[in-house]
N, C-alpha and C positions, 0 to 999 in steps of 0.2 A: 311511260304508263307503266302500271303493273299488268300482269297477266289477267289477274281477276276481273279489271276494267275491260279488257278486250274480249273475256270470255262473256260479259253481261250483252255485248252490243249485239245488237239483230244482224243477220249476214250482209245486209246492203248496207249497214253504218262501217262493217268490218271492210269492205270491200272499198267503200270512200276512204276509209282512213287509211290504209294500203296505199292506195292511189297518192294521197298526200303526203305521206311519208317519203314515199320515192322520189316524189317531185321537190322534197325538203332535200334531201341527200343528192338530188342533182343539182342544187341550188349551192349545197355546201359545197360540192368538189368544185362547182365553178369559180367559187369565191375561192379555193384553195388553189385553183389552178393561177389565179390572177393575183394572188397574194393579197385579197383583202380579209382572209378569214384568221382571225386572232386566237380563236379556241378550237385547236384542230381536235379535241376530243368530244365536241356535238357531232361530228361523224360517225364515231362508234358508238356514240347512243344513240342515235337513227339507226345506223345498222341493227340494233339489238332491239330496239323497239318492231321495226320490219320482222324481224325473225319473231318475236312474241305474237305480233299481229297474225301473220302466215302460220303461226304453232295453233293459236286458237281458231282459226279458219279450218284447217284441218280438222281438229277435234270436232267441230261443229259439224262438218260434212259427214265425217264417220257415225256421229250418232244419228243423223238422218237417214244414213245408208243403215242402220243396226234395226232401226223401226220397221 
């Protein structure tokens, strides 16, 4: 996902998406440990999406505090 897509989300949606991404990362790591993961780049992509979502969440929190 792109940063702009995360910035357009409501805070509740963003928190749910972060939880979903963390669950996906856990599952990918589990599949890697068991030797079932074929494309290891998926882990890196999910980590980047988590970072983007957390950054968008921080920006939204700072905007609310500034008001």
